[in-house]
C-alpha positions as CSV (number, residue, x, y, z in Angstrom):
1,M,32.4,175.2,87.3
2,S,33.7,174.6,83.7
3,S,31.8,172.0,81.8
4,S,34.6,171.1,79.4
5,G,37.8,170.6,81.4
6,N,39.3,167.2,81.3
7,T,40.4,167.7,85.0
8,M,37.0,166.3,85.9
9,D,37.9,163.0,84.2
10,D,39.5,160.6,86.6
11,E,39.2,157.0,87.7
12,D,36.0,157.6,89.6
13,T,34.1,159.6,86.8
14,F,31.7,158.0,84.4
15,K,31.6,159.6,81.0
16,I,28.4,158.7,79.1
17,L,27.2,159.9,75.7
18,I,23.4,160.2,75.6
19,A,21.2,160.4,72.5
20,T,17.7,159.4,71.6
21,D,15.5,159.1,68.5
22,I,18.1,158.7,65.8
23,H,15.6,157.2,63.4
24,L,18.0,155.5,61.0
25,G,16.5,155.0,57.6
26,Y,14.1,157.9,57.7
27,L,13.4,158.9,54.1
28,E,16.3,156.8,53.0
29,K,14.9,156.6,49.4
30,D,14.7,160.4,49.1
31,A,17.3,161.7,46.6
32,V,18.2,164.7,48.8
33,R,17.6,163.6,52.4
34,G,18.2,159.8,52.1
35,N,21.6,159.7,53.9
36,D,20.9,162.3,56.6
37,T,20.3,159.9,59.4
38,F,23.4,157.8,58.6
39,V,25.7,160.9,58.4
40,T,24.4,162.2,61.7
41,F,24.7,158.8,63.4
42,D,28.3,158.7,62.3
43,E,28.8,162.1,63.8
44,I,27.3,161.0,67.1
45,M,29.5,157.9,67.3
46,K,32.5,160.0,66.4
47,H,31.8,162.3,69.3
48,A,31.7,159.2,71.6
49,K,35.1,158.1,70.4
50,E,36.8,161.6,70.5
51,N,35.5,162.1,74.1
52,E,36.6,158.6,75.1
53,V,33.3,157.9,76.8
54,D,32.8,154.8,79.0
55,F,29.6,153.9,77.1
56,I,26.8,155.2,74.9
57,L,23.3,155.3,76.2
58,L,20.4,155.4,73.6
59,G,16.8,156.2,74.5
60,G,15.0,154.3,71.8
61,D,14.0,154.6,68.2
62,L,17.4,153.9,66.8
63,F,15.6,152.8,63.6
64,H,12.7,154.6,62.0
65,D,11.0,151.5,60.7
66,N,10.0,148.5,62.7
67,K,11.5,146.3,59.9
68,P,14.5,148.4,58.8
69,S,15.8,148.0,55.2
70,R,19.0,146.2,54.3
71,K,20.6,149.6,53.7
72,A,19.6,150.9,57.1
73,M,20.7,147.8,58.9
74,H,24.0,147.6,56.9
75,S,24.8,151.3,57.6
76,C,24.1,150.8,61.3
77,L,26.3,147.8,61.6
78,E,29.1,149.5,59.6
79,I,29.1,152.6,61.8
80,M,28.9,150.6,65.1
81,R,31.7,148.3,64.0
82,K,33.8,151.4,63.1
83,Y,33.5,153.1,66.4
84,C,32.6,150.4,69.0
85,M,35.2,147.8,68.4
86,G,38.9,148.2,69.4
87,D,41.5,147.6,72.0
88,K,40.6,150.4,74.4
89,P,39.9,148.8,77.8
90,V,36.5,149.2,79.4
91,L,37.1,150.7,82.8
92,F,33.8,150.0,84.6
93,D,32.2,146.8,85.9
94,I,28.7,145.4,86.0
95,I,28.0,144.0,89.4
96,S,24.3,143.1,89.0
97,D,22.9,139.8,87.7
98,Q,23.3,140.1,84.0
99,A,21.1,137.1,83.4
100,V,18.3,139.3,84.8
101,N,19.4,142.5,83.0
102,F,19.7,140.8,79.6
103,G,17.4,137.9,80.2
104,N,15.7,138.2,76.8
105,S,18.9,137.6,74.9
106,R,20.4,134.3,73.9
107,F,23.7,135.8,75.2
108,P,22.6,137.1,78.6
109,W,25.8,139.0,79.4
110,V,27.3,142.4,78.5
111,N,29.0,142.4,75.1
112,Y,32.4,143.7,76.2
113,Q,32.8,140.7,78.5
114,D,32.2,138.3,75.7
115,E,35.5,136.4,74.9
116,N,34.7,136.3,71.2
117,L,34.3,140.1,70.9
118,N,36.6,143.1,71.2
119,I,34.4,145.9,72.3
120,S,36.0,149.3,73.3
121,T,32.8,151.4,73.6
122,P,29.7,149.5,74.7
123,I,26.2,150.7,73.7
124,F,23.2,150.3,76.0
125,S,19.8,150.9,74.6
126,V,16.1,150.5,75.2
127,H,13.7,150.0,72.2
128,G,11.3,152.7,71.1
129,N,7.9,152.7,69.6
130,H,9.3,152.6,66.0
131,D,11.6,149.6,66.6
132,D,9.6,147.7,69.2
133,P,9.5,143.9,69.4
134,T,6.8,142.3,67.2
135,G,5.9,138.9,65.9
136,A,5.3,135.6,67.6
137,D,8.9,135.5,68.9
138,G,8.8,139.1,70.1
139,L,11.9,140.2,68.2
140,C,13.0,143.7,67.2
141,A,15.9,145.2,65.3
142,L,17.9,145.8,68.5
143,D,17.8,142.1,69.1
144,L,19.7,141.6,65.8
145,L,22.3,144.1,66.9
146,S,22.4,142.4,70.3
147,C,22.9,139.0,68.7
148,A,25.7,140.5,66.6
149,G,27.4,141.7,69.8
150,L,27.1,145.5,69.1
151,V,24.3,146.6,71.4
152,N,23.2,145.7,74.9
153,H,19.4,145.7,74.7
154,F,17.8,146.2,78.1
155,G,14.5,147.5,79.6
156,R,12.2,144.9,78.0
157,S,9.1,143.5,79.6
158,R,6.8,140.8,78.3
159,S,4.0,141.3,80.9
160,V,1.0,143.4,80.0
161,E,-0.3,143.5,83.6
162,K,2.7,144.4,85.8
163,L,6.2,145.7,85.4
164,E,9.2,145.0,87.5
165,I,12.3,147.1,86.6
166,S,15.6,145.6,87.8
167,P,18.6,148.0,87.3
168,I,21.9,147.4,85.7
169,L,24.4,148.1,88.4
170,L,27.6,149.8,87.1
171,Q,30.7,150.7,89.1
172,K,33.8,152.7,88.2
173,G,36.2,153.3,91.1
174,S,34.0,154.7,93.9
175,T,31.1,155.8,91.7
176,K,28.1,153.5,91.4
177,I,25.3,153.9,88.9
178,A,22.0,152.1,89.0
179,L,20.7,152.2,85.4
180,Y,17.0,151.6,85.0
181,G,15.1,151.5,81.7
182,I,11.8,150.8,80.1
183,G,11.4,150.1,76.4
184,S,8.4,151.6,74.7
185,I,5.0,150.4,76.0
186,P,1.6,151.7,74.8
187,D,1.0,154.8,76.9
188,E,-2.5,153.9,78.0
189,R,-1.3,150.5,79.3
190,L,1.7,151.9,81.2
191,Y,-0.4,154.7,82.6
192,R,-2.9,152.2,83.9
193,M,-0.1,150.0,85.4
194,F,1.2,153.1,87.3
195,V,-2.2,154.0,88.5
196,N,-2.8,150.4,89.7
197,K,0.6,150.3,91.4
198,Q,1.8,147.5,89.1
199,V,5.2,149.2,88.4
200,T,8.0,148.3,90.7
201,M,11.5,149.7,90.6
202,L,13.9,147.4,92.5
203,R,16.8,149.1,94.4
204,P,20.2,147.7,95.5
205,R,20.0,146.1,99.0
206,E,23.3,147.6,100.2
207,D,24.1,151.3,100.5
208,E,20.9,152.6,98.8
209,E,22.0,156.2,99.2
210,S,25.4,155.7,97.5
211,W,23.9,155.0,94.1
212,F,23.4,157.5,91.3
213,N,20.0,156.5,89.9
214,M,19.4,157.0,86.2
215,F,16.2,156.1,84.4
216,V,15.7,155.8,80.6
217,I,12.1,156.0,79.3
218,H,10.6,156.2,75.9
219,Q,7.0,157.5,76.2
220,N,4.9,160.6,75.6
221,R,6.0,163.3,78.0
222,S,3.5,165.9,76.9
223,K,-0.2,165.2,77.3
224,H,-1.9,163.9,74.2
225,G,-5.0,162.7,76.0
226,A,-6.4,161.7,79.4
227,T,-4.1,158.7,79.7
228,N,-2.0,158.9,76.6
229,Y,1.2,160.1,78.3
230,I,3.2,159.4,81.5
231,P,3.3,162.2,84.1
232,E,6.7,162.8,85.7
233,Q,5.0,162.5,89.1
234,F,4.4,158.8,88.4
235,L,8.2,158.1,88.6
236,D,9.9,157.3,91.9
237,D,11.4,160.1,93.8
238,F,14.7,158.3,94.6
239,L,15.8,158.9,91.0
240,D,18.5,161.4,90.2
241,L,18.2,161.8,86.4
242,V,15.6,160.8,83.9
243,I,16.6,160.5,80.3
244,W,13.4,161.0,78.3
245,G,13.1,159.6,74.8
246,H,10.3,159.7,72.2
247,E,9.8,163.5,72.4
248,H,11.6,165.1,69.4
249,E,12.0,168.6,70.7
250,C,15.5,169.1,72.1
251,K,15.3,170.1,75.8
252,I,18.6,168.6,76.8
253,T,19.3,171.1,79.6
254,P,18.2,169.1,82.7
255,A,15.0,170.5,84.2
256,R,14.3,169.9,87.9
257,N,11.0,168.4,88.9
258,E,10.3,170.3,92.2
259,Q,7.8,167.7,93.3
260,Q,9.9,164.5,92.8
261,L,13.2,166.3,93.2
262,F,14.9,164.7,90.2
263,Y,16.2,166.1,86.9
264,V,14.8,165.4,83.5
265,T,16.8,165.7,80.3
266,Q,15.1,165.4,76.9
267,P,17.8,165.1,74.2
268,G,15.2,165.0,71.4
269,S,15.7,163.6,67.9
270,S,18.9,163.9,65.8
271,V,16.9,164.2,62.6
272,V,13.8,166.2,61.5
273,T,11.0,163.8,61.0
274,S,8.1,166.3,61.0
275,L,7.9,169.9,59.9
276,S,6.7,171.2,63.3
277,P,8.1,174.0,65.6
278,G,9.6,171.5,68.1
279,E,11.8,170.0,65.4
280,A,13.2,173.5,64.5
281,V,15.1,173.7,67.8
282,K,18.8,173.2,67.4
283,K,19.7,169.5,67.8
284,H,22.1,168.3,70.5
285,I,23.4,165.2,72.2
286,G,24.8,165.1,75.7
287,L,28.1,164.2,77.4
288,L,27.1,163.2,80.9
289,R,29.7,163.0,83.7
290,V,28.8,161.3,86.9
291,K,31.1,161.2,90.0
292,G,29.6,159.9,93.2
293,R,26.1,161.4,93.5
294,K,27.1,164.5,91.4
295,M,26.6,165.0,87.7
296,N,27.5,167.4,84.9
297,L,25.8,167.5,81.5
298,Q,27.6,169.1,78.6
299,K,25.6,169.9,75.5
300,I,27.2,169.0,72.1
301,P,25.5,170.6,69.1
302,L,25.2,168.4,66.0
303,Q,26.8,169.9,62.9
304,T,25.5,167.5,60.3
305,V,21.8,168.0,60.9
306,R,19.9,169.6,58.0
307,Q,18.7,173.1,58.8
308,F,15.0,173.6,59.4
309,L,13.4,177.0,59.5
310,I,9.7,177.5,60.1
311,E,7.6,180.7,60.2
312,D,3.9,181.5,60.6
313,V,2.1,184.2,58.7
314,T,-1.5,185.3,59.0
315,L,-2.8,186.9,55.8
316,A,-5.5,188.9,57.7
317,N,-2.7,190.8,59.5
318,H,-1.4,192.2,56.2
319,T,-4.4,194.2,55.0
320,D,-2.0,196.9,53.8
321,L,-0.8,194.5,51.2
322,F,-3.9,192.7,50.1
323,S,-7.5,192.0,51.0
324,P,-9.8,189.2,50.0
325,E,-12.0,191.5,47.8
326,Q,-9.1,192.4,45.4
327,P,-9.5,190.7,42.1
328,N,-5.7,189.8,41.9
329,V,-5.4,188.9,45.6
330,M,-4.2,185.3,44.8
331,Q,-1.2,186.6,42.9
332,K,-0.3,189.1,45.6
333,V,-0.5,186.4,48.3
334,Q,1.6,184.1,46.3
335,A,4.2,186.9,45.8
336,F,4.1,187.6,49.5
337,C,4.7,183.9,50.4
338,Q,7.6,183.7,47.9
339,Q,9.2,186.7,49.5
340,K,9.0,185.1,52.9
341,V,10.6,181.9,51.6
342,E,13.4,183.9,50.1
343,E,14.0,185.6,53.4
344,M,14.1,182.2,55.2
345,L,16.6,180.8,52.6
346,E,18.9,183.9,53.1
347,E,18.8,183.3,56.9
348,A,19.6,179.6,56.4
349,E,22.6,180.5,54.2
350,R,24.0,183.0,56.8
351,E,23.7,180.3,59.5
352,R,25.4,177.7,57.3
353,L,28.5,179.9,56.5
354,G,31.6,178.5,58.2
355,N,30.1,175.0,58.8
356,P,30.9,172.8,55.8
357,L,29.3,169.8,57.6
358,T,25.8,171.2,57.3
359,P,23.9,170.0,54.3
360,E,23.4,172.6,51.6
361,K,19.7,172.5,51.1
362,P,17.6,173.4,54.2
363,L,14.1,172.4,55.1
364,I,11.7,175.3,54.8
365,R,8.1,175.4,56.2
366,L,5.9,178.4,55.8
367,R,2.6,178.0,57.6
368,V,0.0,180.3,56.1
369,D,-3.2,181.2,58.0
370,Y,-5.7,182.1,55.3
371,S,-8.7,182.8,57.6
372,G,-10.9,185.8,56.8
373,G,-12.1,185.0,53.3
374,F,-8.8,184.3,51.6
375,E,-8.6,181.6,49.0
376,L,-5.9,178.9,48.5
377,F,-3.6,179.1,45.5
378,P,-2.0,176.1,43.7
379,T,1.2,175.1,45.3
380,M,2.7,172.9,42.5
381,R,4.0,175.8,40.5
382,F,5.1,177.7,43.6
383,S,7.2,174.7,44.7
384,Q,8.9,174.4,41.3
385,K,10.6,177.8,42.0
386,F,12.5,176.3,44.9
387,V,13.1,172.7,43.7
388,D,16.9,173.2,43.5
389,R,17.2,175.3,46.7
390,V,15.3,173.4,49.4
391,A,15.2,169.8,50.5
392,N,11.4,169.7,50.7
393,P,10.0,171.5,47.7
394,K,6.7,169.6,47.7
395,D,5.6,170.7,51.2
396,I,7.1,174.2,51.8
397,L,3.6,175.7,52.3
398,H,1.1,174.6,54.9
399,F,-2.2,176.3,54.8
400,T,-4.3,176.5,58.0
401,R,-7.5,178.1,58.9
402,H,-9.0,178.8,62.3
403,R,-12.5,177.6,63.0
404,E,-14.9,180.5,63.4
405,S,-17.3,178.7,65.7
406,K,-16.8,175.8,68.1
407,D,-20.3,175.7,69.5
408,N,-21.5,172.6,67.7
409,V,-18.4,170.6,67.5
410,K,-19.8,167.6,69.3
411,E,-22.9,167.6,67.2
412,E,-21.2,167.8,63.8
413,A,-20.3,164.5,62.0
414,I,-16.6,164.1,61.3
415,D,-15.7,164.0,57.6
416,F,-12.9,161.4,57.5
417,D,-12.4,162.0,53.8
418,M,-11.5,165.6,54.7
419,L,-9.2,164.5,57.5
420,L,-7.3,162.1,55.2
421,S,-7.0,164.8,52.5
422,R,-5.3,167.2,54.9
423,P,-1.6,168.3,54.2
424,S,1.0,165.6,55.0
425,L,2.1,167.3,58.3
426,E,-1.4,167.1,59.8
427,V,-1.8,163.5,58.7
428,L,1.4,162.6,60.4
429,Q,0.2,164.2,63.6
430,L,-3.0,162.2,63.6
431,R,-3.1,159.0,65.7
432,V,-4.9,156.0,64.2
433,E,-6.4,155.0,67.6
434,D,-7.8,158.6,68.0
435,L,-9.4,158.5,64.6
436,V,-11.1,155.2,65.3
437,K,-12.3,156.3,68.7
438,E,-13.5,159.6,67.3
439,Y,-15.4,157.8,64.5
440,F,-17.3,155.5,66.8
441,Q,-18.1,158.3,69.2
442,T,-19.9,160.2,66.4
443,A,-21.3,157.3,64.5
444,E,-24.9,156.5,64.6
445,K,-26.3,153.8,66.9
446,N,-26.6,151.2,64.2
447,M,-22.9,151.7,63.2
448,Q,-21.6,151.1,66.7
449,L,-19.3,148.1,67.6
450,S,-21.1,145.1,69.1
451,L,-18.3,142.7,69.8
452,L,-15.1,144.8,69.7
453,T,-14.1,147.8,71.9
454,E,-13.0,151.0,70.4
455,Q,-9.5,150.7,71.9
456,G,-9.1,147.1,70.6
457,M,-10.3,148.1,67.1
458,G,-7.9,151.1,67.2
459,K,-5.0,149.0,68.1
460,A,-5.7,146.5,65.3
461,V,-6.1,149.3,62.8
462,Q,-2.8,150.8,64.1
463,E,-1.0,147.5,63.5
464,F,-2.6,147.4,60.0
465,V,-1.4,151.0,59.1
466,D,1.9,151.4,61.0
467,K,3.4,147.8,60.7
468,E,1.6,146.5,57.7
469,E,0.0,143.6,59.6
470,R,-2.5,142.8,56.9
471,D,-4.5,140.4,58.9
472,A,-4.7,142.2,62.3
473,I,-8.3,143.4,61.8
474,E,-9.6,140.1,60.5
475,E,-7.9,138.1,63.2
476,L,-9.1,140.4,66.0
477,I,-12.7,140.0,64.7
478,N,-12.4,136.2,64.4
479,Y,-10.7,135.8,67.8
480,Q,-13.3,138.0,69.5
481,L,-16.1,136.2,67.8
482,E,-14.8,132.8,69.1
483,K,-14.5,134.1,72.6
484,T,-17.9,135.7,72.6
485,Q,-19.5,132.5,71.3
486,R,-17.8,130.5,74.0
487,Y,-19.0,133.0,76.6
488,L,-22.5,132.7,75.5
489,R,-22.5,128.9,75.5
490,E,-21.0,128.9,79.1
491,R,-23.7,131.3,80.3
492,R,-26.5,129.3,78.7
493,V,-28.1,132.5,77.5
494,E,-31.8,132.3,76.5
495,A,-32.2,132.0,72.8
496,S,-33.7,135.4,72.2
497,E,-32.2,138.3,70.3
498,E,-32.7,140.7,73.2
499,K,-31.0,138.5,75.8
500,I,-28.1,137.7,73.5
501,D,-27.6,141.4,72.7
502,E,-27.7,142.2,76.4
503,E,-25.1,139.5,77.3
504,I,-22.8,140.5,74.4
505,R,-23.0,144.1,75.5
506,R,-22.3,143.2,79.1
507,F,-19.4,140.9,78.1
508,R,-17.9,143.7,75.9
509,D,-18.2,146.4,78.5
510,S,-16.6,144.3,81.2
511,K,-13.3,144.2,79.3
512,K,-13.0,147.9,78.5
513,N,-9.7,149.5,79.7
514,T,-8.6,146.3,81.4
515,A,-5.5,144.0,81.1
516,E,-7.8,141.4,79.5
517,E,-8.6,143.8,76.6
518,D,-4.8,144.3,76.0
519,A,-4.2,140.6,76.1
520,E,-6.9,139.9,73.6
521,V,-5.5,142.5,71.2
522,Q,-2.0,141.0,71.6
523,E,-3.3,137.5,71.0
524,A,-5.0,138.6,67.8
525,I,-2.0,140.5,66.6
526,S,0.2,137.4,67.3
527,R,-2.2,135.3,65.2
528,A,-2.0,137.8,62.4
529,K,1.8,137.9,62.5
530,A,2.0,134.1,62.5
531,H,-0.3,134.1,59.5
532,R,1.9,136.7,57.8
533,D,5.0,134.7,58.6
534,R,3.6,131.7,56.9
535,G,2.7,133.7,53.8
536,D,6.2,135.3,53.8
537,S,7.8,131.9,53.8
538,V,6.1,131.2,50.5
539,I,7.3,134.4,49.0
540,D,10.8,133.8,50.2
541,D,10.7,130.4,48.5
542,A,9.6,132.1,45.3
543,D,12.4,134.6,45.6
544,L,14.9,131.9,46.0
545,S,13.4,130.2,43.0
546,D,14.0,133.3,40.9
547,E,17.6,133.6,42.0
548,L,18.4,130.0,41.2
549,R,16.6,130.3,37.9
550,D,18.9,133.2,36.9
551,I,22.0,131.0,37.3
552,T,20.8,127.8,35.9
553,M,21.7,127.0,32.2
554,E,18.6,125.1,31.4
555,S,15.8,127.5,32.1
556,D,14.8,128.1,28.5
557,E,11.1,128.1,28.6
558,D,9.1,131.2,29.0
559,S,6.3,129.8,31.1
560,A,5.6,126.9,33.4
561,P,2.9,124.3,32.7
562,A,-0.2,124.5,34.7
563,P,0.1,123.0,38.2
564,S,-1.2,119.6,38.9
565,A,-2.1,118.0,42.2
566,R,0.5,115.3,41.8
567,G,3.6,114.7,39.7
568,R,7.0,113.2,39.5
569,G,10.5,114.5,38.7
570,R,12.0,117.9,39.1
571,G,10.1,121.1,40.2
572,T,9.0,123.6,37.7
573,R,11.7,126.2,38.5
574,G,14.4,124.0,36.9
575,R,16.9,121.4,38.0
576,G,17.4,120.8,41.7
577,G,14.4,123.0,42.5
578,R,12.3,121.5,45.2
579,G,9.2,123.0,46.8
580,Q,8.9,126.0,44.6
581,S,5.9,127.7,43.2
582,T,4.8,127.1,39.6
583,T,5.2,130.7,38.6
584,A,9.0,130.2,38.1
585,R,10.3,129.3,34.7
586,G,12.2,126.1,34.0
587,R,12.0,122.6,32.7
588,A,9.4,120.4,34.2
589,R,8.1,117.0,33.6
590,G,4.8,116.4,35.2
591,A,5.7,118.9,37.9
592,G,3.3,119.8,40.7
593,S,3.5,123.2,42.4
594,Q,5.4,121.7,45.3
595,S,7.0,118.8,43.7
596,G,10.5,117.5,44.2
597,R,11.7,114.0,43.4
598,G,9.0,111.6,43.8
599,G,6.7,114.4,45.0
600,R,3.5,112.5,44.7
601,G,0.3,113.7,46.2
602,Q,1.8,117.0,47.5
603,K,-0.6,119.8,48.3
604,T,-0.2,123.0,46.3
605,L,1.3,125.9,48.2
606,P,-0.9,128.7,49.3
607,S,-0.6,131.9,47.2
608,P,1.3,134.8,48.9
609,V,-1.0,137.0,51.0
610,K,-1.9,140.0,49.0
611,S,-2.2,143.5,50.3
612,K,-5.6,144.5,51.5
613,S,-7.1,147.9,52.2
614,I,-8.6,148.6,55.7
615,M,-12.1,148.3,54.2
616,E,-11.3,145.0,52.6
617,A,-9.9,143.7,55.9
618,L,-13.1,144.7,57.6
619,V,-15.2,143.1,55.0
620,V,-13.3,139.8,55.2
621,G,-13.7,139.9,59.0
622,E,-17.3,140.5,58.8
623,C,-17.8,137.6,56.5
624,H,-17.1,135.3,59.4
625,D,-19.6,137.1,61.7
626,E,-23.2,137.9,62.1
627,P,-24.4,141.2,60.9
628,R,-24.4,142.5,64.4
629,A,-20.5,142.1,64.7
630,T,-19.7,144.9,62.3
631,S,-21.2,146.6,64.6
632,F,18.0,166.0,75.1
633,F,26.8,173.7,80.2
634,T,26.6,172.5,83.4
635,I,23.8,171.4,85.7
636,T,24.1,169.4,88.9
637,S,21.6,167.1,90.4
638,Q,22.5,168.0,93.9
639,P,23.5,171.4,95.5
640,N,27.2,170.3,95.5
641,Q,28.7,170.4,92.0
642,L,31.2,168.3,90.2
């Protein structure tokens, strides 16, 4: 049947716009690509309004950063307010317990039923791994949008041991949808919960077979390790459609899982975040129609996505043009690569003709295999030739070389300096946890961990790198040290080095790949975030001091006097300034670093937490320990079609 006729749209048909991995704010500071995510998000929301959808369903990673910038958050709010608010009536009802569906919100009901809001197009979304909840309060960017009444955030779980998924029950006319969702959870943990049968999907008590069951998930679909993905076979077979987020390659045409008998659609990302083949597939979003137990999915190509062309060349396959023995082979290879890039630019220009919405400069990636004795050539001058024609002049070329022998891979030590010096694409594809695990698997015996597990250490380093939790490593070490000491005291271990080492090793091994290990890491990370928040409050006070200083008329001194332990009168940042640091300028009479009026005997504020490298964090942690502790046309889900 036709996938575009409006004859399908009646009072019993749900129309849902689906999209995943929008990554608002990606490269927002880039002069060429900075607005790409916001322009495409505007296009997505425009499609929703033009097609008069009932609601928008997002599969995670709305934002690229866990702590989106003011620009990213402002642009998101602006676009959502533009397209989601209005007088158009919402024609479906929620018949489940909303206090359960949105229990993590201070406003546990759907936004379009809020008497203070005028929502015409609701948005339902789970969080992804880029915008997941963090901090002692467990908040994420979606919670801000939820509090503002623009997004209905669902699919969140606080338990690390078991997962109970209660669906949002939607009804429009005679059509009923059970919408399940899981926000991003570390793959290894979720894998273990599935294996241990700790994941339960609740079903409506009445007329189970009359519901169209949809499930939104944001996890690895392709296998990245033994347990670092979620097999489709883990999901319940009563499902009709699975919307899979996190994977960026667009595979939006629903694929049938012949074992579980449901369909899987993978919309993919709406922006190119890595120069890999999967990202070169044309980007789409989906217009899903559901009537009864039948569905129809219409692909909608995105026009504002920047073009991305990628090509592989192997120098050894072009012996008619050059060989490694030729004295000027480097110049010939460079000319060959330049020709290939020119051809890709011509192809991009042909594709862009007739579509004024597509950005002018494309993304180009030429992957050059220089195996067989060829030498690399400097890419800086090569890139300068295309600086006004491509959006990524600095990383057009990507050199690769196949290993000639793999016999002694396990015996060779890993050069982590070499790994970190790889081209940016390869670095982006490396996982921090894998690097940590790989390191300790190849490290010598005296460099092995004594108190921490590799997984725990990997998670702490990941928090340090990905989310700038500067104290994660140190807090993990301190927390584990306290717990181990308490364990040894309770066991009343004999005071000999051998016995203590044996008990520590037994205690450490007993926690490997268990919920206890996850809980310990989460506790340590919570401590680090609490520590960070205390430091940030000091910085915020200092920022406020600077702002007030700029508008005061009496800040005429260039420097503040040295802080004293006690003092009277006004603070050092100028008149009316209480509780500010001594680094601000202003008049002060006997002012202490935290002095207000009558501020006697006040303690000086701690200095803002400075940035630390990973090695510095490790060293600080080790100082509290003994030496041993270092150690996304038509598809139907049923035979009958819509």
